[in-house]
PDB file of N, CA, C and O in Angstrom, chain B, residues numbered from 101:
ATOM      1  N   MET B 101       0.804  -1.205   0.000  1.00  0.00           N
ATOM      2  CA  MET B 101       0.000   0.000   0.000  1.00  0.00           C
ATOM      3  C   MET B 101       0.850   1.273   0.000  1.00  0.00           C
ATOM      4  O   MET B 101       0.400   2.307  -0.494  1.00  0.00           O
ATOM      5  N   ILE B 102       2.047   1.218   0.536  1.00  0.00           N
ATOM      6  CA  ILE B 102       2.898   2.408   0.539  1.00  0.00           C
ATOM      7  C   ILE B 102       3.469   2.644  -0.858  1.00  0.00           C
ATOM      8  O   ILE B 102       3.604   3.783  -1.304  1.00  0.00           O
ATOM      9  N   ARG B 103       3.796   1.558  -1.530  1.00  0.00           N
ATOM     10  CA  ARG B 103       4.401   1.663  -2.847  1.00  0.00           C
ATOM     11  C   ARG B 103       3.314   1.876  -3.907  1.00  0.00           C
ATOM     12  O   ARG B 103       2.489   0.992  -4.137  1.00  0.00           O
ATOM     13  N   PRO B 104       3.314   3.036  -4.542  1.00  0.00           N
ATOM     14  CA  PRO B 104       2.246   3.318  -5.509  1.00  0.00           C
ATOM     15  C   PRO B 104       2.478   2.632  -6.853  1.00  0.00           C
ATOM     16  O   PRO B 104       3.604   2.292  -7.215  1.00  0.00           O
ATOM     17  N   ASP B 105       1.388   2.443  -7.573  1.00  0.00           N
ATOM     18  CA  ASP B 105       1.478   2.002  -8.952  1.00  0.00           C
ATOM     19  C   ASP B 105       0.755   3.030  -9.822  1.00  0.00           C
ATOM     20  O   ASP B 105       0.395   4.099  -9.329  1.00  0.00           O
ATOM     21  N   ARG B 106       0.544   2.745 -11.046  1.00  0.00           N
ATOM     22  CA  ARG B 106      -0.039   3.747 -11.937  1.00  0.00           C
ATOM     23  C   ARG B 106      -1.529   3.991 -11.675  1.00  0.00           C
ATOM     24  O   ARG B 106      -2.095   4.965 -12.171  1.00  0.00           O
ATOM     25  N   HIS B 107      -2.155   3.118 -10.906  1.00  0.00           N
ATOM     26  CA  HIS B 107      -3.573   3.283 -10.597  1.00  0.00           C
ATOM     27  C   HIS B 107      -3.805   3.960  -9.253  1.00  0.00           C
ATOM     28  O   HIS B 107      -4.949   4.227  -8.884  1.00  0.00           O
ATOM     29  N   THR B 108      -2.740   4.238  -8.524  1.00  0.00           N
ATOM     30  CA  THR B 108      -2.865   4.823  -7.198  1.00  0.00           C
ATOM     31  C   THR B 108      -3.201   6.308  -7.290  1.00  0.00           C
ATOM     32  O   THR B 108      -2.540   7.064  -8.002  1.00  0.00           O
ATOM     33  N   ASN B 109      -4.226   6.707  -6.569  1.00  0.00           N
ATOM     34  CA  ASN B 109      -4.571   8.119  -6.473  1.00  0.00           C
ATOM     35  C   ASN B 109      -3.718   8.715  -5.353  1.00  0.00           C
ATOM     36  O   ASN B 109      -3.834   8.275  -4.209  1.00  0.00           O
ATOM     37  N   PRO B 110      -2.868   9.698  -5.642  1.00  0.00           N
ATOM     38  CA  PRO B 110      -1.988  10.259  -4.614  1.00  0.00           C
ATOM     39  C   PRO B 110      -2.745  10.885  -3.444  1.00  0.00           C
ATOM     40  O   PRO B 110      -2.198  11.008  -2.348  1.00  0.00           O
ATOM     41  N   GLU B 111      -3.982  11.277  -3.667  1.00  0.00           N
ATOM     42  CA  GLU B 111      -4.770  11.888  -2.605  1.00  0.00           C
ATOM     43  C   GLU B 111      -5.076  10.885  -1.494  1.00  0.00           C
ATOM     44  O   GLU B 111      -5.192  11.271  -0.331  1.00  0.00           O
ATOM     45  N   PHE B 112      -5.208   9.603  -1.840  1.00  0.00           N
ATOM     46  CA  PHE B 112      -5.548   8.575  -0.861  1.00  0.00           C
ATOM     47  C   PHE B 112      -4.349   7.696  -0.507  1.00  0.00           C
ATOM     48  O   PHE B 112      -4.523   6.588   0.001  1.00  0.00           O
ATOM     49  N   SER B 113      -3.150   8.176  -0.769  1.00  0.00           N
ATOM     50  CA  SER B 113      -1.959   7.397  -0.459  1.00  0.00           C
ATOM     51  C   SER B 113      -1.683   7.405   1.038  1.00  0.00           C
ATOM     52  O   SER B 113      -2.184   8.259   1.770  1.00  0.00           O
ATOM     53  N   VAL B 114      -0.891   6.456   1.478  1.00  0.00           N
ATOM     54  CA  VAL B 114      -0.531   6.341   2.891  1.00  0.00           C
ATOM     55  C   VAL B 114       0.207   7.594   3.351  1.00  0.00           C
ATOM     56  O   VAL B 114      -0.013   8.065   4.467  1.00  0.00           O
ATOM     57  N   LEU B 115       1.061   8.126   2.524  1.00  0.00           N
ATOM     58  CA  LEU B 115       1.821   9.318   2.914  1.00  0.00           C
ATOM     59  C   LEU B 115       0.927  10.538   3.088  1.00  0.00           C
ATOM     60  O   LEU B 115       1.122  11.317   4.020  1.00  0.00           O
ATOM     61  N   ASN B 116      -0.032  10.710   2.222  1.00  0.00           N
ATOM     62  CA  ASN B 116      -0.942  11.847   2.344  1.00  0.00           C
ATOM     63  C   ASN B 116      -1.843  11.706   3.574  1.00  0.00           C
ATOM     64  O   ASN B 116      -2.064  12.676   4.299  1.00  0.00           O
ATOM     65  N   ILE B 117      -2.350  10.522   3.801  1.00  0.00           N
ATOM     66  CA  ILE B 117      -3.183  10.290   4.986  1.00  0.00           C
ATOM     67  C   ILE B 117      -2.356  10.482   6.249  1.00  0.00           C
ATOM     68  O   ILE B 117      -2.851  11.020   7.239  1.00  0.00           O
ATOM     69  N   SER B 118      -1.103  10.048   6.222  1.00  0.00           N
ATOM     70  CA  SER B 118      -0.209  10.235   7.373  1.00  0.00           C
ATOM     71  C   SER B 118       0.013  11.703   7.675  1.00  0.00           C
ATOM     72  O   SER B 118       0.066  12.099   8.840  1.00  0.00           O
ATOM     73  N   SER B 119       0.142  12.510   6.642  1.00  0.00           N
ATOM     74  CA  SER B 119       0.343  13.946   6.870  1.00  0.00           C
ATOM     75  C   SER B 119      -0.891  14.588   7.503  1.00  0.00           C
ATOM     76  O   SER B 119      -0.765  15.487   8.335  1.00  0.00           O
ATOM     77  N   ILE B 120      -2.071  14.135   7.116  1.00  0.00           N
ATOM     78  CA  ILE B 120      -3.297  14.664   7.720  1.00  0.00           C
ATOM     79  C   ILE B 120      -3.420  14.212   9.173  1.00  0.00           C
ATOM     80  O   ILE B 120      -3.835  14.987  10.034  1.00  0.00           O
ATOM     81  N   ILE B 121      -3.063  12.969   9.442  1.00  0.00           N
ATOM     82  CA  ILE B 121      -3.084  12.469  10.818  1.00  0.00           C
ATOM     83  C   ILE B 121      -2.127  13.280  11.683  1.00  0.00           C
ATOM     84  O   ILE B 121      -2.481  13.670  12.796  1.00  0.00           O
ATOM     85  N   LEU B 122      -0.933  13.537  11.193  1.00  0.00           N
ATOM     86  CA  LEU B 122       0.037  14.314  11.964  1.00  0.00           C
ATOM     87  C   LEU B 122      -0.452  15.731  12.229  1.00  0.00           C
ATOM     88  O   LEU B 122      -0.176  16.291  13.290  1.00  0.00           O
ATOM     89  N   SER B 123      -1.166  16.309  11.290  1.00  0.00           N
ATOM     90  CA  SER B 123      -1.680  17.661  11.511  1.00  0.00           C
ATOM     91  C   SER B 123      -2.806  17.681  12.543  1.00  0.00           C
ATOM     92  O   SER B 123      -3.037  18.706  13.184  1.00  0.00           O
ATOM     93  N   GLU B 124      -3.510  16.558  12.711  1.00  0.00           N
ATOM     94  CA  GLU B 124      -4.607  16.477  13.673  1.00  0.00           C
ATOM     95  C   GLU B 124      -4.139  16.108  15.083  1.00  0.00           C
ATOM     96  O   GLU B 124      -4.815  16.420  16.063  1.00  0.00           O
ATOM     97  N   LEU B 125      -2.991  15.448  15.185  1.00  0.00           N
ATOM     98  CA  LEU B 125      -2.519  14.997  16.494  1.00  0.00           C
ATOM     99  C   LEU B 125      -2.010  16.161  17.323  1.00  0.00           C
ATOM    100  O   LEU B 125      -1.503  17.152  16.797  1.00  0.00           O
ATOM    101  N   ASN B 126      -2.155  16.017  18.624  1.00  0.00           N
ATOM    102  CA  ASN B 126      -1.710  17.031  19.558  1.00  0.00           C
ATOM    103  C   ASN B 126      -0.845  16.352  20.609  1.00  0.00           C
ATOM    104  O   ASN B 126      -1.111  15.214  20.997  1.00  0.00           O
ATOM    105  N   THR B 127       0.187  17.044  21.069  1.00  0.00           N
ATOM    106  CA  THR B 127       1.081  16.441  22.050  1.00  0.00           C
ATOM    107  C   THR B 127       0.457  16.344  23.428  1.00  0.00           C
ATOM    108  O   THR B 127       0.839  15.477  24.213  1.00  0.00           O
ATOM    109  N   PHE B 128      -0.475  17.194  23.737  1.00  0.00           N
ATOM    110  CA  PHE B 128      -1.011  17.250  25.086  1.00  0.00           C
ATOM    111  C   PHE B 128      -2.300  16.461  25.264  1.00  0.00           C
ATOM    112  O   PHE B 128      -2.537  15.903  26.335  1.00  0.00           O
ATOM    113  N   TYR B 129      -3.130  16.406  24.237  1.00  0.00           N
ATOM    114  CA  TYR B 129      -4.428  15.749  24.350  1.00  0.00           C
ATOM    115  C   TYR B 129      -4.507  14.572  23.392  1.00  0.00           C
ATOM    116  O   TYR B 129      -4.292  14.734  22.191  1.00  0.00           O
ATOM    117  N   PRO B 130      -4.814  13.391  23.911  1.00  0.00           N
ATOM    118  CA  PRO B 130      -4.971  12.236  23.012  1.00  0.00           C
ATOM    119  C   PRO B 130      -6.266  12.352  22.204  1.00  0.00           C
ATOM    120  O   PRO B 130      -7.223  12.998  22.629  1.00  0.00           O
ATOM    121  N   ILE B 131      -6.276  11.723  21.049  1.00  0.00           N
ATOM    122  CA  ILE B 131      -7.449  11.731  20.188  1.00  0.00           C
ATOM    123  C   ILE B 131      -7.838  10.272  19.917  1.00  0.00           C
ATOM    124  O   ILE B 131      -6.987   9.448  19.583  1.00  0.00           O
ATOM    125  N   GLN B 132      -9.109   9.971  20.062  1.00  0.00           N
ATOM    126  CA  GLN B 132      -9.571   8.599  19.906  1.00  0.00           C
ATOM    127  C   GLN B 132      -9.550   8.169  18.442  1.00  0.00           C
ATOM    128  O   GLN B 132      -9.617   8.989  17.527  1.00  0.00           O
ATOM    129  N   TYR B 133      -9.455   6.858  18.255  1.00  0.00           N
ATOM    130  CA  TYR B 133      -9.371   6.270  16.921  1.00  0.00           C
ATOM    131  C   TYR B 133     -10.538   6.705  16.046  1.00  0.00           C
ATOM    132  O   TYR B 133     -10.336   7.143  14.913  1.00  0.00           O
ATOM    133  N   ASP B 134     -11.747   6.588  16.559  1.00  0.00           N
ATOM    134  CA  ASP B 134     -12.937   6.919  15.763  1.00  0.00           C
ATOM    135  C   ASP B 134     -12.981   8.398  15.396  1.00  0.00           C
ATOM    136  O   ASP B 134     -13.379   8.754  14.287  1.00  0.00           O
ATOM    137  N   THR B 135     -12.577   9.252  16.316  1.00  0.00           N
ATOM    138  CA  THR B 135     -12.559  10.689  16.050  1.00  0.00           C
ATOM    139  C   THR B 135     -11.530  11.031  14.984  1.00  0.00           C
ATOM    140  O   THR B 135     -11.782  11.849  14.099  1.00  0.00           O
ATOM    141  N   LEU B 136     -10.370  10.397  15.078  1.00  0.00           N
ATOM    142  CA  LEU B 136      -9.312  10.634  14.089  1.00  0.00           C
ATOM    143  C   LEU B 136      -9.735  10.139  12.712  1.00  0.00           C
ATOM    144  O   LEU B 136      -9.491  10.808  11.708  1.00  0.00           O
ATOM    145  N   LEU B 137     -10.363   8.980  12.660  1.00  0.00           N
ATOM    146  CA  LEU B 137     -10.861   8.451  11.387  1.00  0.00           C
ATOM    147  C   LEU B 137     -11.917   9.375  10.789  1.00  0.00           C
ATOM    148  O   LEU B 137     -11.937   9.602   9.580  1.00  0.00           O
ATOM    149  N   LYS B 138     -12.786   9.902  11.631  1.00  0.00           N
ATOM    150  CA  LYS B 138     -13.833  10.815  11.160  1.00  0.00           C
ATOM    151  C   LYS B 138     -13.226  12.090  10.566  1.00  0.00           C
ATOM    152  O   LYS B 138     -13.689  12.577   9.535  1.00  0.00           O
ATOM    153  N   LYS B 139     -12.189  12.629  11.217  1.00  0.00           N
ATOM    154  CA  LYS B 139     -11.554  13.842  10.707  1.00  0.00           C
ATOM    155  C   LYS B 139     -10.859  13.598   9.378  1.00  0.00           C
ATOM    156  O   LYS B 139     -10.905  14.446   8.487  1.00  0.00           O
ATOM    157  N   VAL B 140     -10.217  12.448   9.240  1.00  0.00           N
ATOM    158  CA  VAL B 140      -9.542  12.127   7.980  1.00  0.00           C
ATOM    159  C   VAL B 140     -10.563  11.944   6.865  1.00  0.00           C
ATOM    160  O   VAL B 140     -10.339  12.410   5.747  1.00  0.00           O
ATOM    161  N   THR B 141     -11.682  11.274   7.146  1.00  0.00           N
ATOM    162  CA  THR B 141     -12.692  11.077   6.106  1.00  0.00           C
ATOM    163  C   THR B 141     -13.419  12.376   5.771  1.00  0.00           C
ATOM    164  O   THR B 141     -13.920  12.522   4.657  1.00  0.00           O
ATOM    165  N   GLU B 142     -13.488  13.312   6.699  1.00  0.00           N
ATOM    166  CA  GLU B 142     -14.068  14.622   6.384  1.00  0.00           C
ATOM    167  C   GLU B 142     -13.192  15.383   5.405  1.00  0.00           C
ATOM    168  O   GLU B 142     -13.695  16.094   4.536  1.00  0.00           O
ATOM    169  N   VAL B 143     -11.890  15.236   5.545  1.00  0.00           N
ATOM    170  CA  VAL B 143     -10.954  15.952   4.664  1.00  0.00           C
ATOM    171  C   VAL B 143     -10.845  15.268   3.304  1.00  0.00           C
ATOM    172  O   VAL B 143     -10.900  15.933   2.269  1.00  0.00           O
ATOM    173  N   LEU B 144     -10.690  13.934   3.301  1.00  0.00           N
ATOM    174  CA  LEU B 144     -10.408  13.217   2.056  1.00  0.00           C
ATOM    175  C   LEU B 144     -11.589  12.460   1.465  1.00  0.00           C
ATOM    176  O   LEU B 144     -11.620  12.210   0.260  1.00  0.00           O
ATOM    177  N   GLY B 145     -12.538  12.100   2.275  1.00  0.00           N
ATOM    178  CA  GLY B 145     -13.658  11.303   1.790  1.00  0.00           C
ATOM    179  C   GLY B 145     -13.568   9.867   2.278  1.00  0.00           C
ATOM    180  O   GLY B 145     -12.604   9.469   2.932  1.00  0.00           O
ATOM    181  N   GLU B 146     -14.589   9.110   1.946  1.00  0.00           N
ATOM    182  CA  GLU B 146     -14.724   7.736   2.428  1.00  0.00           C
ATOM    183  C   GLU B 146     -13.643   6.797   1.891  1.00  0.00           C
ATOM    184  O   GLU B 146     -13.350   5.780   2.519  1.00  0.00           O
ATOM    185  N   GLU B 147     -13.052   7.116   0.752  1.00  0.00           N
ATOM    186  CA  GLU B 147     -12.032   6.246   0.163  1.00  0.00           C
ATOM    187  C   GLU B 147     -10.763   6.202   0.999  1.00  0.00           C
ATOM    188  O   GLU B 147      -9.943   5.301   0.821  1.00  0.00           O
ATOM    189  N   ALA B 148     -10.584   7.148   1.897  1.00  0.00           N
ATOM    190  CA  ALA B 148      -9.400   7.181   2.750  1.00  0.00           C
ATOM    191  C   ALA B 148      -9.423   6.100   3.822  1.00  0.00           C
ATOM    192  O   ALA B 148      -8.391   5.796   4.420  1.00  0.00           O
ATOM    193  N   LYS B 149     -10.605   5.513   4.072  1.00  0.00           N
ATOM    194  CA  LYS B 149     -10.719   4.475   5.103  1.00  0.00           C
ATOM    195  C   LYS B 149      -9.881   3.241   4.779  1.00  0.00           C
ATOM    196  O   LYS B 149      -9.457   2.523   5.685  1.00  0.00           O
ATOM    197  N   ILE B 150      -9.646   2.996   3.515  1.00  0.00           N
ATOM    198  CA  ILE B 150      -8.899   1.804   3.112  1.00  0.00           C
ATOM    199  C   ILE B 150      -7.461   1.870   3.614  1.00  0.00           C
ATOM    200  O   ILE B 150      -6.944   0.884   4.141  1.00  0.00           O
ATOM    201  N   ASN B 151      -6.815   3.011   3.458  1.00  0.00           N
ATOM    202  CA  ASN B 151      -5.411   3.137   3.837  1.00  0.00           C
ATOM    203  C   ASN B 151      -5.195   3.744   5.211  1.00  0.00           C
ATOM    204  O   ASN B 151      -4.049   3.921   5.625  1.00  0.00           O
ATOM    205  N   PHE B 152      -6.254   4.066   5.925  1.00  0.00           N
ATOM    206  CA  PHE B 152      -6.120   4.688   7.248  1.00  0.00           C
ATOM    207  C   PHE B 152      -5.332   3.816   8.234  1.00  0.00           C
ATOM    208  O   PHE B 152      -4.423   4.332   8.886  1.00  0.00           O
ATOM    209  N   PRO B 153      -5.639   2.515   8.373  1.00  0.00           N
ATOM    210  CA  PRO B 153      -4.849   1.693   9.303  1.00  0.00           C
ATOM    211  C   PRO B 153      -3.379   1.584   8.895  1.00  0.00           C
ATOM    212  O   PRO B 153      -2.496   1.531   9.752  1.00  0.00           O
ATOM    213  N   TYR B 154      -3.119   1.551   7.587  1.00  0.00           N
ATOM    214  CA  TYR B 154      -1.738   1.478   7.118  1.00  0.00           C
ATOM    215  C   TYR B 154      -0.974   2.764   7.445  1.00  0.00           C
ATOM    216  O   TYR B 154       0.216   2.726   7.758  1.00  0.00           O
ATOM    217  N   ALA B 155      -1.664   3.887   7.372  1.00  0.00           N
ATOM    218  CA  ALA B 155      -1.028   5.164   7.717  1.00  0.00           C
ATOM    219  C   ALA B 155      -0.712   5.215   9.210  1.00  0.00           C
ATOM    220  O   ALA B 155       0.345   5.710   9.602  1.00  0.00           O
ATOM    221  N   LEU B 156      -1.618   4.709  10.042  1.00  0.00           N
ATOM    222  CA  LEU B 156      -1.346   4.656  11.478  1.00  0.00           C
ATOM    223  C   LEU B 156      -0.149   3.753  11.778  1.00  0.00           C
ATOM    224  O   LEU B 156       0.714   4.109  12.581  1.00  0.00           O
ATOM    225  N   ASN B 157      -0.100   2.598  11.140  1.00  0.00           N
ATOM    226  CA  ASN B 157       1.035   1.693  11.325  1.00  0.00           C
ATOM    227  C   ASN B 157       2.336   2.344  10.882  1.00  0.00           C
ATOM    228  O   ASN B 157       3.360   2.221  11.554  1.00  0.00           O
ATOM    229  N   PHE B 158       2.292   3.029   9.761  1.00  0.00           N
ATOM    230  CA  PHE B 158       3.467   3.713   9.228  1.00  0.00           C
ATOM    231  C   PHE B 158       3.995   4.749  10.226  1.00  0.00           C
ATOM    232  O   PHE B 158       5.197   4.807  10.485  1.00  0.00           O
ATOM    233  N   LEU B 159       3.105   5.557  10.780  1.00  0.00           N
ATOM    234  CA  LEU B 159       3.512   6.576  11.750  1.00  0.00           C
ATOM    235  C   LEU B 159       3.997   5.959  13.053  1.00  0.00           C
ATOM    236  O   LEU B 159       4.936   6.465  13.667  1.00  0.00           O
ATOM    237  N   PHE B 160       3.365   4.868  13.479  1.00  0.00           N
ATOM    238  CA  PHE B 160       3.796   4.198  14.698  1.00  0.00           C
ATOM    239  C   PHE B 160       5.194   3.619  14.529  1.00  0.00           C
ATOM    240  O   PHE B 160       6.025   3.721  15.432  1.00  0.00           O
ATOM    241  N   LEU B 161       5.454   3.015  13.384  1.00  0.00           N
ATOM    242  CA  LEU B 161       6.781   2.450  13.126  1.00  0.00           C
ATOM    243  C   LEU B 161       7.859   3.523  13.033  1.00  0.00           C
ATOM    244  O   LEU B 161       9.015   3.274  13.377  1.00  0.00           O
ATOM    245  N   LEU B 162       7.493   4.699  12.577  1.00  0.00           N
ATOM    246  CA  LEU B 162       8.445   5.817  12.525  1.00  0.00           C
ATOM    247  C   LEU B 162       8.643   6.475  13.882  1.00  0.00           C
ATOM    248  O   LEU B 162       9.545   7.297  14.045  1.00  0.00           O
ATOM    249  N   GLY B 163       7.816   6.125  14.853  1.00  0.00           N
ATOM    250  CA  GLY B 163       7.924   6.702  16.190  1.00  0.00           C
ATOM    251  C   GLY B 163       7.295   8.078  16.307  1.00  0.00           C
ATOM    252  O   GLY B 163       7.679   8.864  17.174  1.00  0.00           O
ATOM    253  N   LYS B 164       6.339   8.375  15.452  1.00  0.00           N
ATOM    254  CA  LYS B 164       5.694   9.691  15.453  1.00  0.00           C
ATOM    255  C   LYS B 164       4.448   9.751  16.324  1.00  0.00           C
ATOM    256  O   LYS B 164       3.977  10.842  16.645  1.00  0.00           O
ATOM    257  N   LEU B 165       3.901   8.600  16.714  1.00  0.00           N
ATOM    258  CA  LEU B 165       2.723   8.618  17.571  1.00  0.00           C
ATOM    259  C   LEU B 165       2.780   7.483  18.571  1.00  0.00           C
ATOM    260  O   LEU B 165       3.449   6.472  18.357  1.00  0.00           O
ATOM    261  N   ASN B 166       2.073   7.668  19.656  1.00  0.00           N
ATOM    262  CA  ASN B 166       1.928   6.653  20.698  1.00  0.00           C
ATOM    263  C   ASN B 166       0.479   6.229  20.775  1.00  0.00           C
ATOM    264  O   ASN B 166      -0.432   7.031  20.572  1.00  0.00           O
ATOM    265  N   TYR B 167       0.276   4.952  21.073  1.00  0.00           N
ATOM    266  CA  TYR B 167      -1.069   4.408  21.235  1.00  0.00           C
ATOM    267  C   TYR B 167      -1.317   4.151  22.709  1.00  0.00           C
ATOM    268  O   TYR B 167      -0.509   3.501  23.373  1.00  0.00           O
ATOM    269  N   GLU B 168      -2.426   4.654  23.224  1.00  0.00           N
ATOM    270  CA  GLU B 168      -2.819   4.406  24.600  1.00  0.00           C
ATOM    271  C   GLU B 168      -3.968   3.400  24.585  1.00  0.00           C
ATOM    272  O   GLU B 168      -5.089   3.724  24.196  1.00  0.00           O
ATOM    273  N   GLN B 169      -3.673   2.188  25.011  1.00  0.00           N
ATOM    274  CA  GLN B 169      -4.637   1.098  24.905  1.00  0.00           C
ATOM    275  C   GLN B 169      -5.844   1.298  25.805  1.00  0.00           C
ATOM    276  O   GLN B 169      -6.958   0.936  25.427  1.00  0.00           O
ATOM    277  N   SER B 170      -5.648   1.861  26.976  1.00  0.00           N
ATOM    278  CA  SER B 170      -6.759   2.002  27.917  1.00  0.00           C
ATOM    279  C   SER B 170      -7.865   2.913  27.390  1.00  0.00           C
ATOM    280  O   SER B 170      -9.040   2.700  27.689  1.00  0.00           O
ATOM    281  N   THR B 171      -7.493   3.926  26.608  1.00  0.00           N
ATOM    282  CA  THR B 171      -8.486   4.850  26.070  1.00  0.00           C
ATOM    283  C   THR B 171      -8.703   4.700  24.567  1.00  0.00           C
ATOM    284  O   THR B 171      -9.512   5.422  23.984  1.00  0.00           O
ATOM    285  N   ASP B 172      -7.982   3.764  23.933  1.00  0.00           N
ATOM    286  CA  ASP B 172      -8.050   3.560  22.489  1.00  0.00           C
ATOM    287  C   ASP B 172      -7.836   4.870  21.758  1.00  0.00           C
ATOM    288  O   ASP B 172      -8.636   5.268  20.912  1.00  0.00           O
ATOM    289  N   SER B 173      -6.730   5.538  22.102  1.00  0.00           N
ATOM    290  CA  SER B 173      -6.464   6.852  21.520  1.00  0.00           C
ATOM    291  C   SER B 173      -4.992   6.984  21.151  1.00  0.00           C
ATOM    292  O   SER B 173      -4.148   6.193  21.571  1.00  0.00           O
ATOM    293  N   PHE B 174      -4.715   8.000  20.361  1.00  0.00           N
ATOM    294  CA  PHE B 174      -3.369   8.269  19.882  1.00  0.00           C
ATOM    295  C   PHE B 174      -2.914   9.634  20.355  1.00  0.00           C
ATOM    296  O   PHE B 174      -3.716  10.547  20.554  1.00  0.00           O
ATOM    297  N   LYS B 175      -1.613   9.752  20.529  1.00  0.00           N
ATOM    298  CA  LYS B 175      -1.028  10.996  20.986  1.00  0.00           C
ATOM    299  C   LYS B 175       0.270  11.195  20.219  1.00  0.00           C
ATOM    300  O   LYS B 175       1.000  10.235  19.970  1.00  0.00           O
ATOM    301  N   SER B 176       0.558  12.419  19.849  1.00  0.00           N
ATOM    302  CA  SER B 176       1.771  12.726  19.122  1.00  0.00           C
ATOM    303  C   SER B 176       2.982  12.455  20.002  1.00  0.00           C
ATOM    304  O   SER B 176       2.953  12.709  21.206  1.00  0.00           O
ATOM    305  N   ASN B 177       4.030  11.948  19.406  1.00  0.00           N
ATOM    306  CA  ASN B 177       5.255  11.642  20.116  1.00  0.00           C
ATOM    307  C   ASN B 177       6.230  12.823  20.093  1.00  0.00           C
ATOM    308  O   ASN B 177       7.260  12.789  20.766  1.00  0.00           O
ATOM    309  N   GLU B 178       5.915  13.843  19.338  1.00  0.00           N
ATOM    310  CA  GLU B 178       6.771  15.020  19.234  1.00  0.00           C
ATOM    311  C   GLU B 178       6.614  15.885  20.476  1.00  0.00           C
ATOM    312  O   GLU B 178       5.499  16.128  20.936  1.00  0.00           O
ATOM    313  N   ALA B 179       7.714  16.339  21.004  1.00  0.00           N
ATOM    314  CA  ALA B 179       7.648  17.195  22.196  1.00  0.00           C
ATOM    315  C   ALA B 179       8.453  18.452  22.003  1.00  0.00           C
ATOM    316  O   ALA B 179       8.512  19.291  22.902  1.00  0.00           O
TER     317      ALA B 179
END
């Protein structure tokens, strides 16, 4: 999903969705999974739901966000 082909719409790519997620995250207040998904789909549309989990995984592997299991929410790792 990260590697595009000729049929990939750049608007719904993992990198673009990741940039929107990073702009929505805050260092002080966690944001719940459903709320974050809703904000991304408001910006890009329903087609963004396909790559949304991949974008979260991508950011988590890069160390850009933390997952809080007790509240099912994400928080920016940047300080």
